[in-house]
C-alpha positions in Angstrom: 17.2 -1.1 37.7 19.9 0.6 35.5 20.7 -1.0 32.3 23.9 -2.9 32.2 26.9 -1.6 30.1 26.1 -4.0 27.4 22.7 -3.5 27.4 23.1 0.3 27.0 25.6 0.0 24.1 23.2 -2.4 22.1 20.1 0.6 23.0 22.7 3.2 21.7 23.4 1.1 18.6 19.8 0.4 17.9 19.0 4.3 18.1 21.9 5.4 15.9 20.9 2.9 13.1 17.7 3.5 12.9 18.4 7.2 12.5 20.6 6.4 10.1 17.7 4.6 8.1 15.3 7.0 8.5 17.2 10.4 8.4 20.2 9.3 5.9 24.1 9.7 6.0 24.8 11.9 9.3 27.7 13.3 11.4 29.1 12.5 14.6 28.0 15.8 15.7 24.6 15.0 13.9 24.3 11.6 15.6 24.9 13.4 19.3 22.3 16.0 18.6 19.8 13.6 17.6 20.4 10.9 20.2 21.0 13.3 23.0 24.3 11.1 23.9 27.5 12.3 25.2 30.5 13.1 22.1 32.7 10.0 23.8 29.5 7.8 23.5 28.8 8.8 20.3 32.7 8.2 19.5 32.5 4.8 20.6 29.1 3.4 18.8 30.4 5.4 15.4 33.8 3.0 15.9 32.0 -0.2 16.8 29.6 0.0 14.4 32.1 0.8 11.7 33.9 -2.5 13.0 31.0 -4.7 12.6 30.8 -3.5 9.1 27.0 -1.9 9.4 28.0 1.8 8.8 30.7 3.4 6.8 31.6 6.7 5.7 29.8 7.8 2.7 31.1 11.4 2.3 31.7 14.9 3.9 28.8 17.4 5.5 30.4 20.2 3.4 29.8 22.5 6.0 31.8 26.1 5.5 34.1 26.2 8.6 38.1 26.2 9.4 39.7 22.5 9.2 38.3 19.4 7.6 34.7 18.7 7.1 32.8 16.2 9.0 32.7 13.0 7.9 29.1 11.2 6.9 28.6 7.9 8.3 25.6 6.1 6.6 24.4 2.4 6.8 26.1 -0.3 4.8 23.6 -0.8 2.1 25.1 -3.7 0.5 24.9 -5.4 3.8 22.2 -7.5 2.8 20.0 -7.5 -0.3 15.9 -7.8 -0.4 13.5 -8.8 -2.2 9.4 -8.0 -2.8 6.9 -9.9 -4.7 3.4 -8.8 -5.4 1.6 -11.9 -6.7 -1.9 -11.2 -9.0 -4.2 -13.4 -10.7 -2.6 -12.6 -14.0 1.0 -12.6 -13.1 3.8 -11.2 -10.7 5.9 -7.6 -10.3 9.1 -8.0 -8.3 11.9 -5.6 -7.3 15.0 -6.2 -5.6 16.5 -3.6 -3.2 19.5 -3.1 -0.5 19.4 -2.7 2.7 18.2 0.7 3.2 15.0 0.2 0.6 16.9 1.5 -2.6 15.6 -0.4 -5.5 17.8 -2.0 -7.4 16.2 -3.4 -10.1 12.5 -4.9 -11.3 10.6 -6.8 -13.3 7.1 -7.8 -14.2 5.9 -11.0 -15.9 2.5 -11.9 -17.1 1.0 -15.6 -16.1 -2.0 -16.5 -18.2 -5.0 -18.0 -16.9 -4.5 -21.5 -18.6 -0.9 -22.0 -17.2 -0.6 -25.1 -15.1 0.9 -24.8 -11.5 4.2 -26.1 -11.9 5.1 -23.8 -15.4 3.5 -21.0 -13.4 5.5 -21.4 -10.4 8.7 -22.1 -12.6 8.1 -18.4 -14.3 7.5 -16.6 -10.9 10.5 -18.3 -9.1 12.8 -17.8 -12.0 11.8 -13.8 -12.6 13.0 -13.3 -8.9 16.3 -14.7 -9.8 16.4 -13.0 -12.9 15.4 -9.5 -10.8 18.2 -10.6 -7.9 21.2 -11.2 -10.7 20.2 -8.4 -12.0 20.7 -6.0 -9.2 24.2 -7.9 -8.3 22.8 -9.7 -5.6 24.3 -12.8 -5.0 21.8 -14.0 -1.9 18.2 -12.3 -1.1 18.2 -12.0 2.7 14.5 -11.8 3.0 11.6 -12.0 0.3 8.5 -10.7 1.4 5.3 -11.6 -0.6 1.8 -10.0 -0.7 -0.8 -12.4 -2.1 -4.5 -11.9 -2.3 -6.7 -14.7 0.0 -6.4 -15.8 3.5 -3.0 -15.9 5.3 -2.8 -18.2 8.2 -2.0 -16.1 11.2 -0.2 -19.3 12.8 1.5 -20.9 10.4 2.1 -18.1 7.7 0.8 -20.3 4.7 -1.6 -18.6 2.3 -4.8 -20.5 2.6 -6.9 -22.3 -0.1 -9.3 -19.5 -1.6 -12.1 -19.9 -4.3 -11.8 -17.9 -7.3 -7.5 -18.0 -7.1 -4.8 -19.2 -9.4 -3.5 -23.1 -7.4 0.0 -21.7 -8.0 -0.6 -19.0 -5.6 0.0 -21.6 -2.8 2.8 -23.4 -4.3 5.0 -20.4 -4.7 6.4 -19.6 -1.3 7.6 -23.0 -0.7 9.0 -23.2 -4.3 11.1 -19.9 -3.4 12.0 -20.9 0.0 13.5 -24.1 -1.7 15.1 -22.6 -4.6 16.5 -19.4 -2.5 18.8 -21.1 0.1 19.4 -19.1 3.1 16.4 -16.5 2.1 13.6 -15.8 4.7 10.6 -15.8 2.5 7.1 -14.0 4.4 3.9 -14.3 3.0 1.1 -11.3 3.5 -2.1 -10.3 2.8 -2.1 -8.1 -0.4 -4.2 -5.5 1.3 -2.4 -5.6 4.9 0.9 -4.8 3.1 -1.0 -1.8 1.2 -2.2 -0.4 4.5 1.2 -0.7 5.9 2.6 1.1 2.8 -0.2 3.8 3.3 0.7 4.5 7.1 4.4 4.9 6.3 4.9 6.4 3.1 1.1 7.4 1.8 -2.2 8.8 2.6 -2.5 7.7 6.1 1.2 8.9 7.7 -0.7 11.0 10.4 -3.4 8.5 10.9 -2.6 5.8 13.8 -6.2 4.1 13.2 -7.7 4.1 9.5 -9.3 1.3 7.6 -7.8 1.0 4.0 -10.5 -0.2 1.4 -8.9 -1.6 -1.3 -10.5 -1.0 -4.7 -8.9 -3.2 -7.5 -9.7 -6.3 -9.3 -11.4 -7.3 -6.2 -12.3 -5.6 -3.1 -10.4 -6.0 0.5 -10.0 -4.1 3.5 -7.4 -3.5 5.9 -7.7 -2.4 9.4 -5.5 -0.4 11.7 -6.2 0.3 15.0 -3.6 2.1 17.2 -0.9 2.0 15.1 -1.2 -1.9 15.0 -2.3 -4.3 11.8 -5.0 -5.9 12.8 -5.2 -9.7 11.1 -8.4 -11.5 13.0 -8.5 -14.8 14.4 -8.1 -16.3 11.0 -6.3 -13.9 9.2 -9.8 -12.8 7.6 -10.1 -9.4 8.8 -11.3 -7.0 6.0 -12.8 -9.9 3.8 -15.2 -7.2 2.9 -15.6 -8.7 -0.6 -17.9 -11.4 1.3 -19.9 -8.9 2.9 -23.6 -9.1 2.0 -25.2 -5.9 1.0 -28.2 -4.5 -0.6 -28.3 -4.4 -4.4 -26.9 -7.6 -5.3 -29.2 -10.6 -6.9 -28.0 -12.9 -4.3 -25.8 -13.7 -1.1 -22.0 -14.6 -0.8 -20.9 -18.3 0.1 -17.9 -19.2 2.0 -16.3 -19.8 -1.3 -17.5 -17.5 -3.6 -18.1 -13.7 -3.0 -20.2 -13.2 -5.8 -23.6 -11.6 -4.3 -21.3 -9.6 -2.0 -20.1 -6.0 -1.9 -17.3 -7.5 -4.6 -20.3 -7.7 -7.0 -21.2 -3.9 -6.5 -17.2 -2.5 -6.3 -15.1 -5.3 -8.0 -13.6 -4.1 -11.1 -15.9 -6.2 -13.3 -18.8 -4.5 -11.7 -17.3 -1.0 -12.3 -16.8 -2.0 -16.1 -20.7 -2.8 -16.1 -21.9 0.4 -14.3 -19.5 2.5 -16.8 -21.3 0.6 -19.5 -25.0 1.4 -18.0 -24.2 5.2 -17.8 -22.7 5.2 -21.6 -19.3 5.5 -20.9 -16.0 3.5 -22.9 -15.1 0.5 -21.3 -11.6 -1.4 -21.8 -11.8 -5.1 -23.1 -9.8 -6.2 -19.6 -11.6 -5.1 -16.6 -8.9 -5.6 -13.9 -7.9 -3.2 -11.4 -6.0 -1.1 -14.2 -9.1 -1.2 -16.3 -11.2 0.2 -13.5 -9.0 2.8 -13.1 -9.2 3.9 -16.4 -12.7 4.3 -16.6 -12.4 6.3 -13.3 -9.6 8.5 -14.1 -11.1 9.3 -17.7 -14.5 10.3 -15.5 -13.2 12.4 -13.0 -10.8 14.2 -15.8 -14.3 15.2 -17.7 -16.1 16.4 -14.6 -13.3 18.2 -13.4 -12.8 20.2 -16.8 -16.6 20.7 -17.2 -16.7 22.0 -13.7 -13.5 24.6 -14.3 -15.1 25.5 -17.8 -18.3 26.3 -15.8 -16.6 28.1 -13.4 -14.4 30.0 -15.8 -17.1 30.8 -17.5 -19.5 32.3 -14.8 -16.4 33.9 -13.4 -16.0 36.1 -16.7 -13.8 39.2 -15.9 -14.4 39.0 -12.3 -11.0 37.3 -11.5 -12.7 34.2 -9.9 -9.8 32.0 -8.3 -9.9 28.4 -10.5 -11.3 25.6 -8.7 -8.9 22.8 -7.5 -9.8 19.1 -8.2 -10.6 18.5 -4.5 -13.2 21.1 -4.4 -14.8 19.6 -7.3 -16.4 16.8 -5.0 -18.6 19.2 -3.2 -20.4 20.5 -6.3 -20.6 16.9 -7.8 -22.0 15.9 -4.9 -24.7 18.2 -5.0 -27.0 16.6 -7.9 -30.0 16.8 -5.8 -32.7 14.3 -4.6 -31.7 11.8 -7.2 -28.2 11.2 -6.1 -29.1 8.8 -3.5 -29.9 6.0 -5.3 -27.5 2.8 -5.9 -27.7 2.8 -9.6 -27.3 6.7 -10.4 -28.1 10.2 -9.6 -29.4 13.3 -10.8 -27.0 14.7 -12.3 -26.7 15.6 -15.9 -23.9 14.0 -17.4 -22.7 10.3 -17.9 -19.6 10.7 -16.1 -21.1 12.5 -13.3 -24.1 10.3 -12.8 -21.6 7.1 -13.2 -19.0 8.8 -10.3 -21.9 9.3 -8.3 -23.6 5.4 -8.8 -20.2 4.2 -8.0 -19.9 6.4 -4.8 -23.1 5.4 -3.6 -21.5 1.5 -3.9 -18.7 2.0 -2.2 -20.5 4.0 0.6 -22.5 0.4 1.2 -19.3 -1.2 2.1 -17.1 1.7 3.8 -20.5 2.4 6.2 -20.5 -1.2 7.6 -16.7 -0.9 8.2 -17.5 2.5 10.0 -20.5 1.3 12.0 -18.3 -1.5 13.7 -15.0 0.2 13.6 -15.3 3.8 14.1 -11.9 4.8 12.4 -12.3 8.1 11.8 -10.4 7.4 8.2 -11.2 5.3 5.2 -8.6 5.6 2.4 -9.7 4.6 -0.8 -6.6 2.3 -1.8 -5.8 0.0 -4.7 -5.4 1.3 -8.5 -9.1 2.5 -8.7 -9.2 4.4 -5.5 -6.1 6.1 -6.3 -7.8 7.1 -9.5 -10.8 8.6 -8.0 -8.7 10.8 -6.3 -10.0 13.5 -4.3 -13.0 13.6 -6.1 -14.5 10.4 -5.9 -13.4 10.4 -1.9 -15.4 13.3 -1.5 -18.6 11.6 -2.7 -17.9 9.0 -0.6 -17.3 10.9 2.6 -20.7 12.9 1.5 -22.5 9.9 1.6 -21.3 8.5 4.7 -21.9 11.9 6.1 -25.8 11.2 5.7 -25.6 7.5 6.5 -23.5 7.5 9.4 -23.2 9.7 12.8 -19.8 8.9 13.0 -17.3 11.4 11.3 -15.0 9.9 9.0 -12.8 11.4 6.5 -12.4 9.6 3.5 -9.1 10.0 1.8 -7.8 9.0 -1.7 -4.7 6.7 -1.8 -1.4 8.6 -2.6 0.5 4.8 -3.6 -2.7 3.0 -5.7 -1.6 -0.7 -6.8 2.0 -0.1 -6.4 1.2 0.2 -2.3 1.6 -3.8 -2.2 4.9 -4.0 -3.8 6.0 -0.9 -1.3 4.7 -2.7 1.5 6.1 -6.1 1.1 10.1 -4.4 0.3 9.0 -2.3 3.8 8.0 -5.5 6.1 11.4 -7.5 4.3 13.2 -4.2 5.0 12.1 -4.0 8.6 12.8 -7.8 9.3 16.2 -8.1 7.2 17.3 -4.8 9.4 16.2 -6.6 12.8 18.1 -9.8 12.1 21.0 -7.7 10.8 21.4 -5.1 13.5 20.3 -7.4 16.1 22.9 -9.8 15.4 25.6 -7.1 16.0 23.7 -6.4 19.3 24.4 -10.1 20.4 28.3 -10.0 19.5 
């Protein structure tokens, strides 16, 4: 049954708006070419969307030809303003953007662990309001929040989770009350990071993958056939509670100590580094763990380059890329498979081997159940390890599992949560703004 004229117009409008969002400003001729629509149909939809205030002329094509240059049409970016909020145990990061996702203002606000729930919530809400004002936004259309812990898939509320500040659970309601008319949504931080890596980061060519978050704590997000899987209670990927060998106890329903968190969380990484004689920052959170790993990788990389260069002499041998060092670092010999060290000689290399052993324990459990074909090491620590750490983990997975799995390092790191929150807010705002046009 053919679509009615109104339905056909709505489909064409959404197609054109999606292309303008993805490709940027386009001429009517380019829209015709990309959509396959006729010239009169494109002319009608351009006129219709311009009259609705959704697109406008933003310049000229600059094509060298006789007559005037073709007009470039773009989405009216200030039609709606969006905000994204990354909620951490020690504070918040916030940014405000326009409808096409261009960042207009951003800020970070630390919140001390001894701050009461009321004052902490007030600091976070005030940070959003200040950032919106700085961006020139009179009103926020949609606010996306990324937070640690379980998000109830039925209500969208952040559930009580052990070890997390109480103000986390009060923040969304306070923002909804204070920002009248703003749509406020909450999503687990690791899920948002996975969406960002899929859209803008290391998993852009993957419909199925697992993001293993390595930051202050650990977590995982599962994307199967292009769809984020949250689970019956929103707990898919709570890998910090996974019972693993190498810990002194078992985790409980309210405390992940004794689970995978105790092997690969930031504090555990700090202890492991100290055991190998490496300097450790005073604060071992996600960024602190990243510093330790990044310095270890840099040392191993520099030593490998120096060794290869020295052996090459004047032969003109190629200088190795950083990604190729994973193989050499992974060939330490029989002692490399233990959970606390390897046969490698240098402290930084021994540390990276031991860390890869630990990460592989959690990754292997996920791979055995889901067979995702790709694991992205996310978070600040995952990004800091780069292809060297990813290669070491991949080598261990090949030994531990018959399922072929590629391991990649995050390209977004700790910023992935904020990017994912913004992408989610933008999608929902555009659906509302563009869909409202189609209903008129």
